[in-house]
PyMOL Python script that loads the backbone (N, CA, C, O; Angstrom):
from pymol import cmd

cmd.read_pdbstr("""\
ATOM      1  N   MET A   1      81.482   5.476 124.066  1.00  0.00           N
ATOM      2  CA  MET A   1      82.208   6.750 124.041  1.00  0.00           C
ATOM      3  C   MET A   1      82.947   6.749 125.666  1.00  0.00           C
ATOM      4  O   MET A   1      82.302   6.696 126.713  1.00  0.00           O
ATOM      5  N   LYS A   2      84.266   6.813 125.568  1.00  0.00           N
ATOM      6  CA  LYS A   2      84.897   6.581 126.766  1.00  0.00           C
ATOM      7  C   LYS A   2      84.635   7.725 127.776  1.00  0.00           C
ATOM      8  O   LYS A   2      84.867   8.897 127.481  1.00  0.00           O
ATOM      9  N   GLY A   3      84.148   7.350 128.966  1.00  0.00           N
ATOM     10  CA  GLY A   3      83.677   8.216 129.967  1.00  0.00           C
ATOM     11  C   GLY A   3      82.494   8.981 129.940  1.00  0.00           C
ATOM     12  O   GLY A   3      82.295   9.896 130.739  1.00  0.00           O
ATOM     13  N   GLY A   4      81.679   8.641 129.035  1.00  0.00           N
ATOM     14  CA  GLY A   4      80.483   9.226 128.675  1.00  0.00           C
ATOM     15  C   GLY A   4      79.378   8.606 129.688  1.00  0.00           C
ATOM     16  O   GLY A   4      79.493   7.431 130.035  1.00  0.00           O
ATOM     17  N   GLN A   5      78.321   9.395 130.155  1.00  0.00           N
ATOM     18  CA  GLN A   5      77.319   9.065 130.923  1.00  0.00           C
ATOM     19  C   GLN A   5      76.023   8.670 130.248  1.00  0.00           C
ATOM     20  O   GLN A   5      75.626   9.537 129.470  1.00  0.00           O
ATOM     21  N   GLY A   6      75.338   7.708 130.327  1.00  0.00           N
ATOM     22  CA  GLY A   6      74.068   7.627 129.805  1.00  0.00           C
ATOM     23  C   GLY A   6      74.029   6.223 128.949  1.00  0.00           C
ATOM     24  O   GLY A   6      75.040   5.532 128.824  1.00  0.00           O
ATOM     25  N   SER A   7      72.915   5.913 128.442  1.00  0.00           N
ATOM     26  CA  SER A   7      72.463   4.544 127.961  1.00  0.00           C
ATOM     27  C   SER A   7      72.640   4.635 126.425  1.00  0.00           C
ATOM     28  O   SER A   7      72.519   3.582 125.798  1.00  0.00           O
ATOM     29  N   ASN A   8      72.886   5.664 125.816  1.00  0.00           N
ATOM     30  CA  ASN A   8      72.943   5.791 124.265  1.00  0.00           C
ATOM     31  C   ASN A   8      73.896   6.825 123.941  1.00  0.00           C
ATOM     32  O   ASN A   8      74.360   7.638 124.740  1.00  0.00           O
ATOM     33  N   LEU A   9      74.166   6.730 122.648  1.00  0.00           N
ATOM     34  CA  LEU A   9      75.345   7.701 122.176  1.00  0.00           C
ATOM     35  C   LEU A   9      74.994   9.263 122.449  1.00  0.00           C
ATOM     36  O   LEU A   9      75.813  10.043 122.934  1.00  0.00           O
ATOM     37  N   TYR A  10      73.708   9.609 122.087  1.00  0.00           N
ATOM     38  CA  TYR A  10      73.167  10.759 122.348  1.00  0.00           C
ATOM     39  C   TYR A  10      73.424  11.438 123.644  1.00  0.00           C
ATOM     40  O   TYR A  10      73.894  12.569 123.766  1.00  0.00           O
ATOM     41  N   GLN A  11      73.041  10.570 124.674  1.00  0.00           N
ATOM     42  CA  GLN A  11      73.301  11.002 126.184  1.00  0.00           C
ATOM     43  C   GLN A  11      74.892  11.076 126.486  1.00  0.00           C
ATOM     44  O   GLN A  11      75.385  11.969 127.174  1.00  0.00           O
ATOM     45  N   LYS A  12      75.569  10.120 125.939  1.00  0.00           N
ATOM     46  CA  LYS A  12      77.065  10.123 126.112  1.00  0.00           C
ATOM     47  C   LYS A  12      77.658  11.418 125.596  1.00  0.00           C
ATOM     48  O   LYS A  12      78.433  12.103 126.264  1.00  0.00           O
ATOM     49  N   ILE A  13      77.228  11.734 124.293  1.00  0.00           N
ATOM     50  CA  ILE A  13      77.946  12.910 123.696  1.00  0.00           C
ATOM     51  C   ILE A  13      77.595  13.995 124.592  1.00  0.00           C
ATOM     52  O   ILE A  13      78.492  14.792 124.866  1.00  0.00           O
ATOM     53  N   ASN A  14      76.386  14.171 125.122  1.00  0.00           N
ATOM     54  CA  ASN A  14      75.987  15.274 125.849  1.00  0.00           C
ATOM     55  C   ASN A  14      76.581  15.446 127.232  1.00  0.00           C
ATOM     56  O   ASN A  14      76.663  16.536 127.798  1.00  0.00           O
ATOM     57  N   SER A  15      77.001  14.259 127.749  1.00  0.00           N
ATOM     58  CA  SER A  15      77.840  14.236 128.970  1.00  0.00           C
ATOM     59  C   SER A  15      79.328  14.539 128.797  1.00  0.00           C
ATOM     60  O   SER A  15      79.954  14.795 129.825  1.00  0.00           O
ATOM     61  N   VAL A  16      79.929  14.544 127.711  1.00  0.00           N
ATOM     62  CA  VAL A  16      81.330  14.748 127.401  1.00  0.00           C
ATOM     63  C   VAL A  16      81.702  15.888 126.515  1.00  0.00           C
ATOM     64  O   VAL A  16      82.815  16.395 126.653  1.00  0.00           O
ATOM     65  N   ILE A  17      80.927  16.305 125.677  1.00  0.00           N
ATOM     66  CA  ILE A  17      81.296  17.279 124.730  1.00  0.00           C
ATOM     67  C   ILE A  17      80.862  18.634 125.089  1.00  0.00           C
ATOM     68  O   ILE A  17      79.708  18.811 125.480  1.00  0.00           O
ATOM     69  N   PRO A  18      81.692  19.601 124.988  1.00  0.00           N
ATOM     70  CA  PRO A  18      81.507  21.034 125.275  1.00  0.00           C
ATOM     71  C   PRO A  18      80.072  21.591 124.691  1.00  0.00           C
ATOM     72  O   PRO A  18      79.790  21.337 123.520  1.00  0.00           O
ATOM     73  N   ASP A  19      79.414  22.143 125.285  1.00  0.00           N
ATOM     74  CA  ASP A  19      78.005  22.750 124.841  1.00  0.00           C
ATOM     75  C   ASP A  19      78.320  23.461 123.496  1.00  0.00           C
ATOM     76  O   ASP A  19      77.452  23.303 122.637  1.00  0.00           O
ATOM     77  N   ASP A  20      79.321  24.161 123.172  1.00  0.00           N
ATOM     78  CA  ASP A  20      79.579  24.913 122.120  1.00  0.00           C
ATOM     79  C   ASP A  20      79.660  24.011 120.753  1.00  0.00           C
ATOM     80  O   ASP A  20      79.600  24.485 119.619  1.00  0.00           O
ATOM     81  N   LEU A  21      79.809  22.607 121.077  1.00  0.00           N
ATOM     82  CA  LEU A  21      80.327  21.783 120.029  1.00  0.00           C
ATOM     83  C   LEU A  21      79.208  20.720 119.797  1.00  0.00           C
ATOM     84  O   LEU A  21      79.294  19.909 118.875  1.00  0.00           O
ATOM     85  N   LYS A  22      78.104  20.751 120.705  1.00  0.00           N
ATOM     86  CA  LYS A  22      77.247  19.477 120.718  1.00  0.00           C
ATOM     87  C   LYS A  22      76.291  19.390 119.344  1.00  0.00           C
ATOM     88  O   LYS A  22      75.898  18.314 118.893  1.00  0.00           O
ATOM     89  N   ASP A  23      75.984  20.664 118.762  1.00  0.00           N
ATOM     90  CA  ASP A  23      75.350  20.581 117.532  1.00  0.00           C
ATOM     91  C   ASP A  23      76.029  19.992 116.288  1.00  0.00           C
ATOM     92  O   ASP A  23      75.503  19.344 115.383  1.00  0.00           O
ATOM     93  N   LEU A  24      77.308  20.356 116.438  1.00  0.00           N
ATOM     94  CA  LEU A  24      78.302  19.887 115.377  1.00  0.00           C
ATOM     95  C   LEU A  24      78.367  18.355 115.366  1.00  0.00           C
ATOM     96  O   LEU A  24      78.247  17.667 114.352  1.00  0.00           O
ATOM     97  N   VAL A  25      78.583  17.871 116.692  1.00  0.00           N
ATOM     98  CA  VAL A  25      78.719  16.379 116.979  1.00  0.00           C
ATOM     99  C   VAL A  25      77.465  15.594 116.673  1.00  0.00           C
ATOM    100  O   VAL A  25      77.455  14.540 116.037  1.00  0.00           O
ATOM    101  N   HIS A  26      76.388  16.211 117.192  1.00  0.00           N
ATOM    102  CA  HIS A  26      75.109  15.595 116.957  1.00  0.00           C
ATOM    103  C   HIS A  26      74.769  15.469 115.260  1.00  0.00           C
ATOM    104  O   HIS A  26      74.324  14.444 114.743  1.00  0.00           O
ATOM    105  N   GLU A  27      75.023  16.507 114.658  1.00  0.00           N
ATOM    106  CA  GLU A  27      75.070  16.342 113.142  1.00  0.00           C
ATOM    107  C   GLU A  27      75.734  15.320 112.585  1.00  0.00           C
ATOM    108  O   GLU A  27      75.133  14.619 111.770  1.00  0.00           O
ATOM    109  N   ILE A  28      77.110  15.038 112.919  1.00  0.00           N
ATOM    110  CA  ILE A  28      77.849  14.032 112.697  1.00  0.00           C
ATOM    111  C   ILE A  28      77.379  12.837 112.857  1.00  0.00           C
ATOM    112  O   ILE A  28      77.407  11.989 111.965  1.00  0.00           O
ATOM    113  N   ARG A  29      76.836  12.629 114.172  1.00  0.00           N
ATOM    114  CA  ARG A  29      76.192  11.447 114.583  1.00  0.00           C
ATOM    115  C   ARG A  29      75.004  11.094 113.795  1.00  0.00           C
ATOM    116  O   ARG A  29      74.892   9.922 113.435  1.00  0.00           O
ATOM    117  N   LYS A  30      74.024  12.025 113.450  1.00  0.00           N
ATOM    118  CA  LYS A  30      72.946  11.822 112.784  1.00  0.00           C
ATOM    119  C   LYS A  30      73.171  11.206 111.233  1.00  0.00           C
ATOM    120  O   LYS A  30      72.564  10.234 110.786  1.00  0.00           O
ATOM    121  N   TRP A  31      74.139  11.960 110.548  1.00  0.00           N
ATOM    122  CA  TRP A  31      74.516  11.359 109.055  1.00  0.00           C
ATOM    123  C   TRP A  31      75.273  10.050 109.241  1.00  0.00           C
ATOM    124  O   TRP A  31      75.351   9.270 108.291  1.00  0.00           O
ATOM    125  N   GLY A  32      75.838   9.767 110.421  1.00  0.00           N
ATOM    126  CA  GLY A  32      76.471   8.516 110.677  1.00  0.00           C
ATOM    127  C   GLY A  32      75.566   7.313 110.860  1.00  0.00           C
ATOM    128  O   GLY A  32      75.892   6.166 110.555  1.00  0.00           O
ATOM    129  N   ASN A  33      74.250   7.716 111.452  1.00  0.00           N
ATOM    130  CA  ASN A  33      73.229   6.914 111.618  1.00  0.00           C
ATOM    131  C   ASN A  33      72.618   6.580 110.152  1.00  0.00           C
ATOM    132  O   ASN A  33      72.344   5.443 109.769  1.00  0.00           O
ATOM    133  N   ILE A  34      72.478   7.597 109.510  1.00  0.00           N
ATOM    134  CA  ILE A  34      71.851   7.145 107.962  1.00  0.00           C
ATOM    135  C   ILE A  34      72.749   6.427 107.456  1.00  0.00           C
ATOM    136  O   ILE A  34      72.327   5.420 106.889  1.00  0.00           O
ATOM    137  N   GLY A  35      74.234   6.640 107.457  1.00  0.00           N
ATOM    138  CA  GLY A  35      74.988   5.641 106.884  1.00  0.00           C
ATOM    139  C   GLY A  35      74.964   4.255 107.349  1.00  0.00           C
ATOM    140  O   GLY A  35      75.218   3.388 106.512  1.00  0.00           O
ATOM    141  N   ALA A  36      74.705   3.915 108.522  1.00  0.00           N
ATOM    142  CA  ALA A  36      74.975   2.726 109.117  1.00  0.00           C
ATOM    143  C   ALA A  36      73.587   1.903 109.085  1.00  0.00           C
ATOM    144  O   ALA A  36      73.539   0.675 109.141  1.00  0.00           O
ATOM    145  N   HIS A  37      72.544   2.691 108.992  1.00  0.00           N
ATOM    146  CA  HIS A  37      71.226   2.044 109.173  1.00  0.00           C
ATOM    147  C   HIS A  37      70.117   2.113 108.081  1.00  0.00           C
ATOM    148  O   HIS A  37      69.048   1.503 108.050  1.00  0.00           O
ATOM    149  N   ASP A  38      70.684   3.090 107.107  1.00  0.00           N
ATOM    150  CA  ASP A  38      69.575   3.297 105.989  1.00  0.00           C
ATOM    151  C   ASP A  38      70.397   2.865 104.685  1.00  0.00           C
ATOM    152  O   ASP A  38      71.041   3.712 104.067  1.00  0.00           O
ATOM    153  N   LEU A  39      70.364   1.700 104.335  1.00  0.00           N
ATOM    154  CA  LEU A  39      71.242   1.379 103.241  1.00  0.00           C
ATOM    155  C   LEU A  39      70.752   1.924 101.829  1.00  0.00           C
ATOM    156  O   LEU A  39      71.516   1.926 100.863  1.00  0.00           O
ATOM    157  N   ILE A  40      69.608   2.327 101.762  1.00  0.00           N
ATOM    158  CA  ILE A  40      69.017   3.085 100.518  1.00  0.00           C
ATOM    159  C   ILE A  40      69.159   4.444 100.529  1.00  0.00           C
ATOM    160  O   ILE A  40      68.754   5.117  99.580  1.00  0.00           O
ATOM    161  N   ALA A  41      69.758   5.000 101.617  1.00  0.00           N
ATOM    162  CA  ALA A  41      69.771   6.575 101.602  1.00  0.00           C
ATOM    163  C   ALA A  41      70.559   7.165 100.325  1.00  0.00           C
ATOM    164  O   ALA A  41      71.543   6.654  99.789  1.00  0.00           O
ATOM    165  N   ASN A  42      70.061   8.068 100.050  1.00  0.00           N
ATOM    166  CA  ASN A  42      70.541   8.932  99.011  1.00  0.00           C
ATOM    167  C   ASN A  42      71.603  10.219  99.279  1.00  0.00           C
ATOM    168  O   ASN A  42      71.372  11.388  98.967  1.00  0.00           O
ATOM    169  N   VAL A  43      72.790   9.725  99.918  1.00  0.00           N
ATOM    170  CA  VAL A  43      73.697  10.691 100.424  1.00  0.00           C
ATOM    171  C   VAL A  43      74.545  11.223  99.551  1.00  0.00           C
ATOM    172  O   VAL A  43      75.505  10.568  99.144  1.00  0.00           O
ATOM    173  N   LYS A  44      74.301  12.505  99.139  1.00  0.00           N
ATOM    174  CA  LYS A  44      75.163  13.150  98.134  1.00  0.00           C
ATOM    175  C   LYS A  44      76.447  13.435  98.471  1.00  0.00           C
ATOM    176  O   LYS A  44      76.708  13.518  99.671  1.00  0.00           O
ATOM    177  N   LYS A  45      77.464  13.636  97.515  1.00  0.00           N
ATOM    178  CA  LYS A  45      78.813  13.960  97.584  1.00  0.00           C
ATOM    179  C   LYS A  45      78.987  15.168  98.463  1.00  0.00           C
ATOM    180  O   LYS A  45      79.804  15.131  99.382  1.00  0.00           O
ATOM    181  N   ASP A  46      78.168  16.370  98.198  1.00  0.00           N
ATOM    182  CA  ASP A  46      78.175  17.335  99.013  1.00  0.00           C
ATOM    183  C   ASP A  46      78.070  17.134 100.418  1.00  0.00           C
ATOM    184  O   ASP A  46      78.846  17.613 101.245  1.00  0.00           O
ATOM    185  N   ASP A  47      76.853  16.239 100.720  1.00  0.00           N
ATOM    186  CA  ASP A  47      76.686  15.924 102.042  1.00  0.00           C
ATOM    187  C   ASP A  47      77.939  15.306 102.924  1.00  0.00           C
ATOM    188  O   ASP A  47      78.344  15.663 104.030  1.00  0.00           O
ATOM    189  N   ALA A  48      78.343  14.416 102.187  1.00  0.00           N
ATOM    190  CA  ALA A  48      79.585  13.667 102.580  1.00  0.00           C
ATOM    191  C   ALA A  48      80.842  14.500 102.959  1.00  0.00           C
ATOM    192  O   ALA A  48      81.546  14.237 103.935  1.00  0.00           O
ATOM    193  N   ASN A  49      81.055  15.512 102.114  1.00  0.00           N
ATOM    194  CA  ASN A  49      82.161  16.466 102.072  1.00  0.00           C
ATOM    195  C   ASN A  49      81.800  17.494 103.293  1.00  0.00           C
ATOM    196  O   ASN A  49      82.704  17.961 103.986  1.00  0.00           O
ATOM    197  N   THR A  50      80.577  17.784 103.491  1.00  0.00           N
ATOM    198  CA  THR A  50      80.285  18.733 104.720  1.00  0.00           C
ATOM    199  C   THR A  50      80.429  18.047 106.002  1.00  0.00           C
ATOM    200  O   THR A  50      80.987  18.605 106.947  1.00  0.00           O
ATOM    201  N   ILE A  51      79.882  16.685 106.095  1.00  0.00           N
ATOM    202  CA  ILE A  51      80.283  15.990 107.304  1.00  0.00           C
ATOM    203  C   ILE A  51      81.694  15.683 107.588  1.00  0.00           C
ATOM    204  O   ILE A  51      82.088  15.664 108.754  1.00  0.00           O
ATOM    205  N   LEU A  52      82.609  15.401 106.436  1.00  0.00           N
ATOM    206  CA  LEU A  52      83.940  15.268 106.691  1.00  0.00           C
ATOM    207  C   LEU A  52      84.450  16.466 107.019  1.00  0.00           C
ATOM    208  O   LEU A  52      85.360  16.341 107.839  1.00  0.00           O
ATOM    209  N   ASP A  53      84.186  17.816 106.642  1.00  0.00           N
ATOM    210  CA  ASP A  53      84.619  19.091 107.115  1.00  0.00           C
ATOM    211  C   ASP A  53      84.302  19.206 108.787  1.00  0.00           C
ATOM    212  O   ASP A  53      85.101  19.588 109.642  1.00  0.00           O
ATOM    213  N   PHE A  54      82.998  18.792 108.980  1.00  0.00           N
ATOM    214  CA  PHE A  54      82.615  18.916 110.409  1.00  0.00           C
ATOM    215  C   PHE A  54      83.549  18.050 111.214  1.00  0.00           C
ATOM    216  O   PHE A  54      84.158  18.581 112.143  1.00  0.00           O
ATOM    217  N   ALA A  55      83.740  16.650 110.928  1.00  0.00           N
ATOM    218  CA  ALA A  55      84.476  15.857 111.688  1.00  0.00           C
ATOM    219  C   ALA A  55      85.871  16.417 111.887  1.00  0.00           C
ATOM    220  O   ALA A  55      86.388  16.511 113.001  1.00  0.00           O
ATOM    221  N   GLU A  56      86.515  16.822 110.644  1.00  0.00           N
ATOM    222  CA  GLU A  56      87.859  17.551 110.925  1.00  0.00           C
ATOM    223  C   GLU A  56      87.878  18.664 112.001  1.00  0.00           C
ATOM    224  O   GLU A  56      88.663  18.712 112.948  1.00  0.00           O
ATOM    225  N   LYS A  57      86.934  19.521 111.726  1.00  0.00           N
ATOM    226  CA  LYS A  57      86.861  20.662 112.866  1.00  0.00           C
ATOM    227  C   LYS A  57      86.727  20.195 114.017  1.00  0.00           C
ATOM    228  O   LYS A  57      87.404  20.663 114.933  1.00  0.00           O
ATOM    229  N   MET A  58      85.854  19.201 114.230  1.00  0.00           N
ATOM    230  CA  MET A  58      85.643  18.631 115.570  1.00  0.00           C
ATOM    231  C   MET A  58      86.953  18.167 116.227  1.00  0.00           C
ATOM    232  O   MET A  58      87.334  18.493 117.351  1.00  0.00           O
ATOM    233  N   PHE A  59      87.608  17.331 115.334  1.00  0.00           N
ATOM    234  CA  PHE A  59      88.970  16.737 115.944  1.00  0.00           C
ATOM    235  C   PHE A  59      89.921  17.678 116.259  1.00  0.00           C
ATOM    236  O   PHE A  59      90.692  17.501 117.202  1.00  0.00           O
ATOM    237  N   TRP A  60      89.950  18.768 115.489  1.00  0.00           N
ATOM    238  CA  TRP A  60      90.948  19.924 115.507  1.00  0.00           C
ATOM    239  C   TRP A  60      90.560  20.487 116.854  1.00  0.00           C
ATOM    240  O   TRP A  60      91.446  20.626 117.697  1.00  0.00           O
ATOM    241  N   TYR A  61      89.273  20.833 117.140  1.00  0.00           N
ATOM    242  CA  TYR A  61      88.929  21.482 118.220  1.00  0.00           C
ATOM    243  C   TYR A  61      89.193  20.800 119.492  1.00  0.00           C
ATOM    244  O   TYR A  61      89.679  21.365 120.472  1.00  0.00           O
ATOM    245  N   LEU A  62      88.783  19.305 119.430  1.00  0.00           N
ATOM    246  CA  LEU A  62      89.073  18.582 120.763  1.00  0.00           C
ATOM    247  C   LEU A  62      90.527  18.045 121.180  1.00  0.00           C
ATOM    248  O   LEU A  62      90.909  17.767 122.316  1.00  0.00           O
ATOM    249  N   PHE A  63      91.310  17.963 119.859  1.00  0.00           N
ATOM    250  CA  PHE A  63      92.595  17.401 120.070  1.00  0.00           C
ATOM    251  C   PHE A  63      93.654  18.076 119.796  1.00  0.00           C
ATOM    252  O   PHE A  63      94.556  18.085 120.634  1.00  0.00           O
ATOM    253  N   ILE A  64      93.791  18.740 118.668  1.00  0.00           N
ATOM    254  CA  ILE A  64      94.822  19.587 118.236  1.00  0.00           C
ATOM    255  C   ILE A  64      94.753  20.908 119.004  1.00  0.00           C
ATOM    256  O   ILE A  64      95.732  21.241 119.671  1.00  0.00           O
ATOM    257  N   MET A  65      93.803  21.585 118.963  1.00  0.00           N
ATOM    258  CA  MET A  65      93.836  23.020 119.486  1.00  0.00           C
ATOM    259  C   MET A  65      94.425  22.956 121.032  1.00  0.00           C
ATOM    260  O   MET A  65      95.322  23.733 121.359  1.00  0.00           O
ATOM    261  N   PRO A  66      93.969  22.152 121.816  1.00  0.00           N
ATOM    262  CA  PRO A  66      94.329  22.177 123.314  1.00  0.00           C
ATOM    263  C   PRO A  66      96.022  22.314 123.270  1.00  0.00           C
ATOM    264  O   PRO A  66      96.645  23.171 123.897  1.00  0.00           O
ATOM    265  N   SER A  67      96.631  21.279 122.388  1.00  0.00           N
ATOM    266  CA  SER A  67      98.054  21.186 122.401  1.00  0.00           C
ATOM    267  C   SER A  67      98.732  22.550 121.827  1.00  0.00           C
ATOM    268  O   SER A  67      99.702  23.094 122.354  1.00  0.00           O
ATOM    269  N   GLU A  68      98.097  22.991 120.721  1.00  0.00           N
ATOM    270  CA  GLU A  68      98.548  24.159 120.141  1.00  0.00           C
ATOM    271  C   GLU A  68      98.365  25.456 121.186  1.00  0.00           C
ATOM    272  O   GLU A  68      99.220  26.340 121.209  1.00  0.00           O
ATOM    273  N   ILE A  69      97.366  25.493 121.915  1.00  0.00           N
ATOM    274  CA  ILE A  69      97.239  26.591 122.922  1.00  0.00           C
ATOM    275  C   ILE A  69      98.435  26.375 124.105  1.00  0.00           C
ATOM    276  O   ILE A  69      98.996  27.324 124.652  1.00  0.00           O
ATOM    277  N   GLN A  70      98.673  25.185 124.351  1.00  0.00           N
ATOM    278  CA  GLN A  70      99.660  24.845 125.385  1.00  0.00           C
ATOM    279  C   GLN A  70     101.109  25.104 124.902  1.00  0.00           C
ATOM    280  O   GLN A  70     101.969  25.452 125.710  1.00  0.00           O
ATOM    281  N   ARG A  71     101.401  24.924 123.500  1.00  0.00           N
ATOM    282  CA  ARG A  71     102.546  25.188 123.072  1.00  0.00           C
ATOM    283  C   ARG A  71     102.850  26.685 122.885  1.00  0.00           C
ATOM    284  O   ARG A  71     103.946  27.209 123.081  1.00  0.00           O
ATOM    285  N   SER A  72     101.661  27.331 122.456  1.00  0.00           N
ATOM    286  CA  SER A  72     101.723  28.907 122.416  1.00  0.00           C
ATOM    287  C   SER A  72     101.841  29.444 123.957  1.00  0.00           C
ATOM    288  O   SER A  72     102.339  30.561 124.100  1.00  0.00           O
ATOM    289  N   LYS A  73     101.485  28.843 124.930  1.00  0.00           N
ATOM    290  CA  LYS A  73     101.744  29.397 126.359  1.00  0.00           C
ATOM    291  C   LYS A  73     103.303  29.091 126.664  1.00  0.00           C
ATOM    292  O   LYS A  73     104.030  29.884 127.262  1.00  0.00           O
ATOM    293  N   ASN A  74     103.743  27.755 126.141  1.00  0.00           N
ATOM    294  CA  ASN A  74     105.059  27.629 126.720  1.00  0.00           C
ATOM    295  C   ASN A  74     106.050  28.554 126.190  1.00  0.00           C
ATOM    296  O   ASN A  74     107.014  28.953 126.844  1.00  0.00           O
ATOM    297  N   ARG A  75     105.723  28.974 124.670  1.00  0.00           N
ATOM    298  CA  ARG A  75     106.636  29.821 123.853  1.00  0.00           C
ATOM    299  C   ARG A  75     106.480  31.215 124.677  1.00  0.00           C
ATOM    300  O   ARG A  75     107.503  31.793 125.045  1.00  0.00           O
ATOM    301  N   ARG A  76     105.270  31.721 124.949  1.00  0.00           N
ATOM    302  CA  ARG A  76     105.288  32.909 125.637  1.00  0.00           C
ATOM    303  C   ARG A  76     105.779  33.136 126.952  1.00  0.00           C
ATOM    304  O   ARG A  76     106.150  34.245 127.337  1.00  0.00           O
ATOM    305  N   ASN A  77     105.789  31.978 127.736  1.00  0.00           N
ATOM    306  CA  ASN A  77     106.404  31.870 129.164  1.00  0.00           C
ATOM    307  C   ASN A  77     107.939  31.741 129.117  1.00  0.00           C
ATOM    308  O   ASN A  77     108.617  32.064 130.093  1.00  0.00           O
ATOM    309  N   GLN A  78     108.481  31.271 127.988  1.00  0.00           N
ATOM    310  CA  GLN A  78     110.030  31.024 127.933  1.00  0.00           C
ATOM    311  C   GLN A  78     110.852  32.419 128.281  1.00  0.00           C
ATOM    312  O   GLN A  78     110.415  33.509 127.912  1.00  0.00           O
ATOM    313  N   LYS A  79     111.820  32.310 128.866  1.00  0.00           N
ATOM    314  CA  LYS A  79     112.631  33.237 129.249  1.00  0.00           C
ATOM    315  C   LYS A  79     113.650  33.547 128.311  1.00  0.00           C
ATOM    316  O   LYS A  79     114.332  32.577 127.980  1.00  0.00           O
ATOM    317  N   PRO A  80     113.986  34.825 127.706  1.00  0.00           N
ATOM    318  CA  PRO A  80     114.917  35.036 126.505  1.00  0.00           C
ATOM    319  C   PRO A  80     116.312  34.752 126.678  1.00  0.00           C
ATOM    320  O   PRO A  80     117.095  34.907 125.741  1.00  0.00           O
TER     321      PRO A  80
END
""", "prot")
cmd.dss("prot")
cmd.show_as("cartoon", "prot")
cmd.util.cbc("prot")
cmd.orient("prot")
């Protein structure tokens, strides 16, 4: 993880992700570990859809929302 501090993904996530998102990101990480390391895992479609939803929300919060906020500020500060 770029810029993260620590020797494993858990520590790196904790060093760069805002506190209010850590549970969400660790839940994604844990399901990812199941997919990567447990070849006989019985992951249900509902589980996969939930994690996809979590990932979309995480990316929205981290990457899209900041630019949306900046655009809103720019519009609000524009002179008529």
